[in-house]
C-alpha positions as CSV (number, residue, x, y, z in Angstrom):
1,X,25.6,20.6,-19.0
2,X,23.5,23.0,-16.9
3,X,22.1,21.9,-13.5
4,X,18.7,22.9,-12.3
5,X,17.2,22.4,-8.8
6,X,13.6,21.3,-8.6
7,X,11.2,20.8,-5.6
8,X,9.1,17.7,-6.2
9,X,5.9,16.9,-4.4
10,X,4.2,13.5,-4.3
11,X,1.5,11.8,-2.3
12,X,0.9,8.6,-0.5
13,X,-2.8,8.4,-1.2
14,X,-4.7,5.9,1.0
15,X,-8.3,4.7,0.6
16,X,-10.7,4.0,3.4
17,X,-9.8,0.3,3.1
18,X,-6.1,1.1,3.6
19,X,-5.0,0.6,0.0
20,X,-2.2,2.8,-1.5
21,X,-2.5,4.3,-4.9
22,X,0.3,3.6,-7.4
23,X,0.8,4.0,-11.1
24,X,3.2,3.3,-13.9
25,X,4.5,5.9,-16.2
26,X,3.6,6.3,-19.9
27,X,6.6,4.9,-21.7
28,X,6.1,7.5,-24.5
29,X,5.9,10.4,-22.0
30,X,9.5,10.3,-20.8
31,X,10.7,10.4,-17.3
32,X,12.6,8.0,-15.2
33,X,11.9,4.5,-13.8
34,X,9.5,3.6,-16.6
35,X,9.4,0.0,-15.5
36,X,8.5,0.7,-11.9
37,X,5.5,1.6,-9.7
38,X,5.3,5.3,-8.7
39,X,3.3,7.4,-6.3
40,X,1.8,10.4,-8.1
41,X,3.3,13.8,-8.0
42,X,5.5,16.3,-9.9
43,X,7.3,19.6,-9.8
44,X,6.5,22.8,-8.0
45,X,6.0,25.6,-10.6
46,X,7.1,29.1,-10.0
47,X,4.7,31.0,-7.8
48,X,3.1,27.9,-6.3
49,X,3.3,26.6,-2.8
50,X,4.2,23.0,-2.3
51,X,0.6,22.2,-1.2
52,X,-0.8,24.0,-4.3
53,X,1.5,22.0,-6.5
54,X,0.5,18.8,-4.8
55,X,-3.2,19.5,-5.3
56,X,-2.6,20.3,-9.0
57,X,-0.3,17.4,-9.7
58,X,-2.6,14.8,-8.0
59,X,-5.6,16.2,-9.9
60,X,-3.7,16.2,-13.2
61,X,-2.3,12.6,-12.8
62,X,-5.2,10.8,-11.1
63,X,-8.3,13.0,-11.4
64,X,-8.6,12.9,-7.6
65,X,-9.4,16.2,-5.9
66,X,-7.6,16.0,-2.5
67,X,-8.7,19.4,-1.2
68,X,-11.4,18.0,1.1
69,X,-8.8,15.7,2.8
70,X,-6.1,16.3,5.3
71,X,-2.7,16.7,3.6
72,X,0.2,15.8,5.9
73,X,3.9,16.1,5.2
74,X,5.6,12.8,6.0
75,X,9.0,13.2,4.6
76,X,11.1,16.0,3.0
77,X,14.6,14.5,3.4
78,X,14.7,12.5,0.1
79,X,16.3,13.6,-3.2
80,X,17.7,12.4,-6.5
81,X,19.0,13.5,-9.8
82,X,18.7,12.6,-13.4
83,X,19.4,14.0,-16.9
84,X,16.3,15.3,-18.7
85,X,15.3,17.5,-21.6
86,X,14.1,20.7,-20.0
87,X,11.6,22.4,-22.3
88,X,12.0,26.0,-20.8
89,X,15.7,25.9,-21.7
90,X,15.4,23.7,-24.8
91,X,18.2,21.5,-23.7
92,X,19.2,18.5,-21.7
93,X,20.0,19.4,-18.1
94,X,21.0,17.6,-14.8
95,X,17.9,17.9,-12.6
96,X,18.6,17.8,-8.9
97,X,15.4,17.1,-7.1
98,X,14.3,17.5,-3.5
99,X,11.4,15.2,-2.6
100,X,8.5,16.4,-0.4
101,X,6.1,13.5,0.3
102,X,2.7,13.9,1.8
103,X,0.1,11.5,3.1
104,X,-3.5,11.9,2.0
105,X,-6.3,9.6,3.4
106,X,-9.5,9.4,1.5
107,X,-11.2,8.2,4.6
108,X,-14.8,8.3,3.2
109,X,-14.3,6.0,0.2
110,X,-13.1,2.5,-0.5
111,X,-10.5,2.2,-3.3
112,X,-13.2,0.7,-5.6
113,X,-15.3,3.8,-5.1
114,X,-12.7,6.4,-6.0
115,X,-12.9,7.5,-9.6
116,X,-9.6,7.6,-11.3
117,X,-8.9,9.6,-14.5
118,X,-5.4,9.1,-15.8
119,X,-4.7,12.0,-18.1
120,X,-1.2,13.2,-17.6
121,X,1.8,11.2,-16.6
122,X,0.5,7.7,-15.6
123,X,-0.5,4.9,-18.0
124,X,-1.9,2.4,-15.5
125,X,-2.8,2.4,-11.8
126,X,-3.6,0.0,-9.0
127,X,-4.8,0.3,-5.4
128,X,-2.3,-1.8,-3.5
129,X,-2.7,-3.8,-0.3
130,X,0.2,-2.7,2.0
131,X,1.1,-6.4,2.5
132,X,1.8,-6.6,-1.2
133,X,4.0,-3.5,-1.4
134,X,7.2,-5.4,-0.8
135,X,6.5,-7.7,-3.8
136,X,6.3,-4.8,-6.3
137,X,9.0,-3.2,-8.4
138,X,8.8,0.3,-6.9
139,X,11.0,3.2,-7.8
140,X,14.3,3.2,-5.9
141,X,13.3,6.5,-4.1
142,X,10.0,4.9,-3.1
143,X,11.8,1.9,-1.7
144,X,13.9,4.1,0.5
145,X,10.8,6.0,1.6
146,X,8.7,2.9,2.3
147,X,11.5,1.4,4.4
148,X,12.0,4.7,6.3
149,X,8.2,4.9,7.0
150,X,8.1,1.2,8.1
151,X,5.8,0.1,5.2
152,X,8.4,-2.6,4.2
153,X,11.4,-4.1,5.9
C-alpha cells in the first residue's frame, strides 16, 4: 500500500458569546470518526498556503467567510494516519496527516447570528458551550488538542 503525506488545516471557530463550532460528518461521504464531533477543516491542496486552504475549507464546510477575522495558529504538533481511497491515484493509501489548528474568533456575532451553510463534509452542526465540551464524543485528535489547550481536563 502506498503512503501519502498530507497537511491538514482546521479551525476552532468561536462566536462572540464564546461558543465553539462543531459538526458531524456525513456518513455517506466517507472519512474517519463518523460518530464523533469534529472541528471543520481539510487538506491543503498543491499550490495553496495553509491559510488559503483554511479559508477555502471553512467556507466549503460551513459557509463562513473567515477572511475578516484574525486567524491564529494554536497548534501544529498533532498528527494521525488512516487508510483512505485516494481519488488522484485511484487506490487505497495510508494517509499520514500533520494537523495545523487555527483559532478564529467571530467577535462581532453571537452564535445564533452566524449563518451556516453545510454543503461539503458536514451533515449537522452545533455551537457548543465550552463547559459542555467534555461531555461530547469528540474525535480522538480533538480530545488530545482540547486537553493540551486546557479546554477540558
